[in-house]
C-alpha positions as CSV (number, residue, x, y, z in Angstrom):
1,S,35.9,30.7,6.9
2,L,36.6,27.4,5.2
3,S,39.2,27.1,2.5
4,P,37.8,26.6,-1.0
5,Y,39.9,23.3,-1.0
6,A,38.6,22.1,2.4
7,F,36.8,19.1,0.9
8,R,39.4,18.3,-1.8
9,G,40.4,14.6,-1.8
10,L,37.4,13.3,0.0
11,K,36.4,9.8,-1.4
12,S,32.8,10.4,-0.6
13,L,30.5,12.9,1.1
14,L,27.4,11.4,2.7
15,H,25.9,14.4,4.6
16,L,26.6,18.1,4.6
17,F,24.4,20.1,7.0
18,T,24.7,23.9,6.4
19,M,21.8,25.3,8.3
20,N,22.8,27.8,11.0
21,S,26.4,27.2,10.3
22,F,28.7,30.3,10.5
23,L,31.6,28.6,8.8
24,I,30.1,27.2,5.7
25,C,27.0,29.3,5.2
26,K,28.4,31.0,2.1
27,I,29.0,27.9,0.0
28,F,27.6,28.7,-3.4
29,F,29.1,25.8,-5.4
30,R,28.9,22.1,-4.5
31,D,31.2,20.1,-6.7
32,L,29.9,16.5,-7.0
33,Q,32.7,15.3,-9.3
34,G,34.7,12.3,-8.2
35,N,31.8,10.9,-6.1
36,I,30.8,7.3,-6.9
37,F,27.1,7.2,-7.8
38,S,24.9,4.2,-8.0
39,C,22.2,5.2,-10.4
40,H,19.2,3.5,-8.7
41,C,16.1,4.8,-7.1
42,K,17.9,6.6,-4.4
43,L,19.4,8.9,-7.0
44,K,16.2,9.6,-8.9
45,W,15.6,12.9,-7.0
46,L,19.0,14.2,-8.1
47,V,18.5,13.3,-11.8
48,A,15.1,15.1,-11.6
49,W,16.7,18.2,-10.0
50,M,19.5,18.3,-12.5
51,T,17.2,18.6,-15.5
52,N,16.5,22.2,-14.6
53,T,20.1,23.1,-13.7
54,T,23.5,23.5,-15.3
55,V,26.0,21.1,-13.7
56,D,29.1,19.2,-14.7
57,Q,28.7,15.7,-16.0
58,L,28.5,12.9,-13.4
59,Y,29.1,9.2,-14.1
60,C,27.4,6.1,-12.8
61,D,29.3,3.3,-11.0
62,G,26.3,1.0,-11.1
63,P,24.0,-0.9,-11.6
64,P,25.6,-2.8,-14.5
65,V,23.0,-1.5,-17.0
66,Y,24.2,2.1,-16.3
67,Q,27.8,1.4,-15.6
68,G,30.0,4.3,-16.9
69,G,26.9,6.1,-18.2
70,K,26.5,9.9,-18.0
71,S,24.0,11.5,-15.7
72,N,22.8,13.8,-18.4
73,N,21.6,10.7,-20.4
74,L,19.4,9.6,-17.6
75,M,15.7,10.6,-17.1
76,A,13.4,10.0,-14.2
77,Q,11.7,7.3,-16.3
78,S,15.0,5.5,-16.5
79,F,14.6,4.3,-12.9
80,D,12.7,1.2,-12.2
81,C,11.2,2.4,-8.9
82,I,8.0,1.1,-7.5
83,T,5.5,3.6,-6.1
84,G,2.0,2.4,-5.3
85,L,-1.2,3.3,-3.6
86,S,-2.0,-0.3,-2.6
87,V,-0.4,-3.7,-2.5
88,D,-1.8,-7.2,-2.1
89,S,-0.5,-10.8,-2.2
90,I,-1.9,-13.9,-4.0
91,Y,-0.9,-17.5,-4.3
92,F,-1.8,-18.9,-7.8
93,G,-0.6,-21.7,-9.9
94,N,2.1,-22.8,-7.4
95,H,3.5,-19.3,-7.5
96,Q,3.3,-16.4,-5.1
97,Y,2.9,-12.8,-6.2
98,F,2.6,-9.2,-5.0
99,V,0.4,-6.9,-7.1
100,F,0.7,-3.1,-6.9
101,A,-1.6,-0.3,-7.9
102,Q,0.7,2.2,-9.6
103,P,-1.3,5.3,-10.6
104,F,1.7,7.3,-11.9
105,S,2.9,4.5,-14.1
106,G,-0.6,3.6,-15.2
107,K,-0.6,-0.1,-14.4
108,C,-1.1,-2.9,-12.0
109,G,2.4,-4.3,-11.5
110,F,3.2,-7.9,-10.4
111,L,6.2,-9.3,-8.6
112,E,6.8,-13.0,-8.4
113,W,8.9,-14.7,-5.6
114,D,11.7,-16.8,-7.1
115,H,12.2,-19.7,-4.7
116,V,15.6,-20.6,-6.2
117,E,17.3,-17.2,-6.4
118,M,15.4,-15.9,-3.3
119,V,14.5,-12.6,-5.0
120,F,11.4,-10.9,-6.3
121,R,11.1,-10.6,-10.1
122,D,8.9,-8.6,-12.4
123,N,6.1,-10.8,-13.8
124,D,3.3,-9.1,-15.6
125,D,1.4,-5.8,-15.9
126,I,-2.2,-4.7,-16.5
127,N,-2.3,-1.3,-18.2
128,S,-4.7,1.1,-16.5
129,T,-5.4,4.8,-15.7
130,S,-5.2,6.5,-12.3
131,T,-5.3,3.1,-10.6
132,V,-5.9,3.1,-6.9
133,I,-6.6,-0.6,-6.2
134,C,-5.6,-3.8,-7.9
135,K,-7.4,-6.5,-5.8
136,P,-6.8,-10.2,-6.5
137,L,-9.7,-12.6,-6.1
138,L,-9.4,-16.4,-6.4
139,I,-12.5,-18.4,-7.3
140,D,-12.4,-22.1,-8.3
141,N,-8.8,-21.9,-9.3
142,Q,-9.6,-18.8,-11.5
143,L,-7.7,-15.6,-10.8
144,F,-9.5,-12.3,-11.1
145,I,-8.1,-8.8,-10.6
146,I,-10.4,-6.0,-9.7
147,V,-8.9,-2.8,-11.1
148,A,-10.4,0.3,-9.4
149,Q,-9.6,3.6,-11.2
150,L,-10.4,7.2,-10.5
151,F,-10.9,8.0,-14.2
152,G,-12.2,5.8,-17.0
153,G,-14.3,3.5,-14.9
154,S,-13.2,0.4,-13.0
155,H,-12.8,-3.1,-14.6
156,I,-12.4,-6.8,-13.8
157,Y,-9.7,-8.9,-15.5
158,K,-9.2,-12.6,-15.6
159,R,-6.0,-14.6,-15.9
160,D,-6.1,-16.7,-19.1
161,V,-3.7,-19.5,-18.3
162,S,-3.8,-20.8,-22.0
163,V,-2.0,-17.6,-23.2
164,N,-0.6,-16.6,-19.8
165,K,-2.0,-13.1,-19.7
166,F,-4.9,-11.0,-18.3
167,T,-8.0,-10.2,-20.3
168,K,-10.8,-7.8,-19.4
169,I,-14.1,-9.6,-18.8
170,Q,-16.3,-6.9,-17.2
171,D,-16.8,-3.2,-16.6
172,I,-18.1,-1.9,-13.3
173,D,-21.1,0.5,-13.2
174,I,-19.7,4.0,-13.3
175,L,-23.0,5.5,-12.0
176,K,-22.5,3.7,-8.6
177,I,-18.7,3.6,-8.4
178,R,-17.4,7.1,-9.2
179,K,-14.4,7.5,-6.9
180,P,-13.2,4.1,-5.5
181,N,-11.0,4.2,-2.5
182,D,-10.9,0.6,-1.3
183,V,-11.8,-2.9,-2.5
184,E,-12.2,-5.9,-0.2
185,T,-13.0,-9.5,-1.0
186,F,-14.8,-12.1,1.2
187,C,-16.6,-15.4,1.1
188,I,-19.9,-16.2,2.9
189,D,-21.5,-19.7,2.7
190,D,-19.2,-20.6,-0.2
191,E,-20.3,-17.6,-2.2
192,S,-17.7,-15.0,-3.3
193,F,-18.2,-11.3,-2.9
194,F,-16.3,-8.1,-3.1
195,I,-17.1,-4.6,-1.9
196,I,-15.9,-1.2,-3.4
197,A,-15.9,1.7,-1.0
198,D,-16.8,4.9,-2.9
199,S,-15.5,8.2,-1.6
200,S,-17.3,10.6,-3.9
201,K,-20.3,12.7,-3.0
202,A,-22.5,11.1,-5.6
203,G,-21.3,7.5,-5.5
204,S,-22.5,4.5,-3.4
205,T,-20.4,1.8,-1.7
206,T,-21.5,-1.4,-3.4
207,I,-21.2,-5.1,-2.8
208,Y,-20.8,-7.4,-5.9
209,K,-21.4,-11.1,-6.0
210,W,-20.1,-13.9,-8.3
211,N,-22.8,-15.8,-10.2
212,G,-20.7,-18.3,-12.0
213,N,-20.2,-16.2,-15.2
214,G,-19.6,-12.7,-13.9
215,F,-20.1,-10.2,-11.0
216,Y,-23.4,-8.4,-10.5
217,S,-24.4,-5.7,-8.0
218,H,-25.8,-7.4,-4.9
219,Q,-26.3,-4.6,-2.4
220,S,-25.6,-0.8,-2.1
221,L,-24.8,0.6,1.3
222,H,-25.5,4.1,2.6
223,P,-24.8,6.4,-0.4
224,W,-23.5,10.0,0.0
225,Y,-21.3,9.3,3.0
226,R,-17.9,9.4,1.1
227,D,-16.5,6.1,2.4
228,T,-12.8,5.8,2.6
229,D,-12.3,2.1,3.7
230,A,-14.3,-1.2,4.0
231,E,-13.2,-4.1,6.0
232,Y,-14.7,-7.6,6.3
233,L,-14.4,-9.6,9.6
234,E,-16.2,-12.2,11.5
235,I,-17.4,-11.4,15.0
236,A,-18.8,-14.2,17.1
237,N,-18.8,-16.3,14.0
238,K,-21.1,-13.8,12.2
239,P,-20.0,-11.9,9.0
240,H,-19.6,-8.1,9.5
241,L,-18.5,-5.1,7.5
242,I,-17.0,-2.0,8.9
243,L,-17.1,1.2,6.8
244,S,-15.0,4.3,7.6
245,S,-16.3,7.5,6.2
246,S,-15.2,11.1,5.9
247,S,-18.7,12.4,7.0
248,Q,-19.7,10.1,9.8
249,R,-18.4,7.7,12.4
250,P,-17.4,4.2,11.4
251,V,-20.4,2.0,10.8
252,I,-20.7,-1.8,11.5
253,Y,-23.0,-3.9,9.3
254,Q,-24.0,-7.5,10.2
255,W,-25.0,-10.2,7.8
256,N,-28.7,-11.3,7.8
257,K,-28.5,-14.9,6.8
258,S,-32.1,-15.3,5.8
259,Q,-32.2,-12.2,3.6
260,K,-28.6,-12.6,2.5
261,L,-28.0,-8.9,3.0
262,F,-26.0,-6.7,5.4
263,E,-28.0,-4.7,7.9
264,R,-26.7,-1.7,9.9
265,H,-25.8,-3.0,13.4
266,T,-24.1,-0.2,15.3
267,D,-21.3,2.4,14.9
268,I,-18.0,3.1,16.7
269,P,-18.5,6.1,19.0
270,E,-16.1,9.0,19.8
271,M,-14.2,8.8,16.5
272,E,-13.0,12.0,14.9
273,D,-13.0,12.8,11.2
274,V,-10.8,10.5,9.2
275,F,-8.6,13.4,8.1
276,I,-7.8,14.6,11.6
277,G,-7.1,13.2,15.0
278,D,-5.0,10.2,16.1
279,S,-5.1,6.5,15.2
280,K,-6.6,4.2,17.8
281,V,-6.3,0.6,18.8
282,M,-9.7,-0.8,19.6
283,K,-10.9,-4.1,21.1
284,W,-14.2,-5.9,20.6
285,D,-15.8,-6.5,24.1
286,G,-18.7,-8.6,22.9
287,S,-21.1,-5.8,22.0
288,M,-19.0,-3.0,20.7
289,F,-15.4,-1.7,20.1
290,N,-13.7,0.1,22.9
291,E,-10.5,2.1,22.7
292,I,-7.5,0.7,24.5
293,Q,-4.7,2.9,23.1
294,T,-4.1,6.0,21.0
295,M,-1.3,6.3,18.5
296,P,-0.1,9.7,17.2
297,S,-1.0,10.4,13.5
298,W,-2.6,13.0,11.3
299,G,-5.8,11.2,10.5
300,S,-6.8,7.6,10.1
301,M,-8.6,6.6,6.8
302,V,-8.2,2.9,7.3
303,F,-9.8,0.5,9.8
304,Q,-7.6,-2.6,9.9
305,P,-8.7,-5.7,11.9
306,L,-6.0,-7.8,13.5
307,L,-5.7,-10.7,15.9
308,V,-2.9,-10.3,18.4
309,V,-1.0,-13.5,19.1
310,G,2.2,-13.3,21.2
311,S,4.5,-10.6,19.9
312,M,3.6,-10.8,16.3
313,P,3.8,-7.3,14.7
314,F,0.8,-5.5,13.2
315,W,0.3,-2.5,10.9
316,E,-0.9,0.7,12.3
317,V,-4.1,2.3,10.8
318,T,-2.9,5.7,9.8
319,I,-2.4,7.3,6.4
320,L,-1.4,10.9,6.7
321,S,1.7,10.5,8.8
322,P,4.5,8.0,8.3
323,K,3.1,4.5,8.5
324,C,4.8,2.4,11.2
325,I,5.3,-1.3,12.0
326,A,4.2,-1.7,15.6
327,G,5.0,-4.4,18.0
328,R,3.2,-5.4,21.1
329,E,5.0,-4.9,24.4
330,R,3.9,-7.7,26.7
331,K,4.8,-6.1,29.9
332,A,3.1,-2.8,29.1
333,N,0.3,-4.5,27.2
334,S,0.5,-1.8,24.5
335,F,1.9,-1.3,21.0
336,T,5.1,0.6,20.1
337,S,6.3,1.8,16.7
338,K,9.3,-0.2,15.4
339,S,9.9,1.2,11.8
340,C,8.2,3.9,9.8
341,I,7.7,4.6,6.0
342,S,6.8,7.9,4.5
343,S,3.6,8.5,2.5
344,H,2.4,5.0,3.1
345,R,-1.1,3.8,2.2
346,E,-1.3,0.0,2.5
347,A,0.7,-3.1,3.4
348,S,0.5,-6.8,2.7
349,H,2.4,-9.8,4.1
350,L,3.6,-12.9,2.3
351,S,5.0,-16.1,3.7
352,P,6.5,-17.9,0.7
353,L,8.4,-20.3,3.0
354,I,7.7,-21.5,6.5
355,T,10.9,-19.8,7.7
356,V,10.5,-16.6,5.7
357,I,7.9,-13.9,6.3
358,F,7.8,-10.7,4.2
359,L,5.9,-7.5,4.7
360,L,5.6,-5.2,1.7
361,A,4.7,-1.5,2.3
362,S,3.5,0.5,-0.7
363,S,4.4,4.2,-0.8
364,F,2.9,6.7,-3.3
365,K,5.6,9.4,-2.7
366,G,8.6,7.5,-1.3
367,K,10.0,4.1,-2.0
368,T,7.9,0.9,-1.8
369,Q,9.8,-1.3,0.6
370,I,10.0,-5.1,1.4
371,Y,10.7,-6.1,4.9
372,E,11.8,-9.6,6.0
373,H,10.8,-10.7,9.5
374,I,13.9,-12.1,11.3
375,I,14.0,-13.8,14.6
376,I,17.3,-13.3,16.4
377,D,18.4,-15.8,19.0
378,L,19.8,-13.9,22.0
379,S,20.0,-16.9,24.3
380,N,23.8,-17.0,24.1
């Protein structure tokens, strides 16, 4: 067996694997004293665990706000960690922002890109309840935020530039939108719309239209199907909507220009329930979507359109397994996973500078992460 003093004098201990070990299977005490702790998001789990245990005092070596502080004085709420169900980007007033839906914090949170310091900074919040989507919509230099909530109804906020804050301008009909799961914005013939996919048994996925003063219900699409995702895309220069549902195959709607309504066009065959099966990469062949590749996952609640150009990465359309950044392998003409994030739901990209491309991945259990796309010159 190991001596009780086997680990004495270690400056730090990163990993200690005890499973199936005959030497250290009887360690009952783990002394964390003397370790240098940075009291940031990565330590949040330990602080939460220590609230229900009796352990010796630990001290923080950083960040500066907690320098020298005691672990017993920290709470889970002390950590400025970003968890979110969705994330989106917007350029407004010569500034670029990310907006998160943070249901556990009860807000829509904003990050602003600082071009001078080259960092993201907290900017503003919209207080909310059980928020699942915070969708920005820019109309005639006016910024609107569609706040979709599971409880308390959904609302629309407008940025008041005179006082530099958001004010609520409209409530969304709770009889139609009972359990929102996705919001998408789009423009047809210079008219602005947004669609809310409703995933409840009694709700109805609804399209709303801007009339110059507010948003009104323009069209309701197939109620009772528990839609999980809505995506707008143009196919052959014609506007289309794709709805993913938990009770039927994905449905494609096509815009009727004369009636100014969406009509059911076709569906996507051989698709399993959104909560089971693998994710798929599909390609439009002129009349329908055909599968070209399957990617392992535990369900796929999101249908994400993309245009493949060169080796530009795209975001895989799965939700129940770790979300992965995938890159296209030219030789194999297929996609391979490059990096994965746990409990991921949505991603957004932002290019604040010509030479800088960011990808932000929201996570409702793990850590929301920001990636920078870097091109490495291997010619030498």
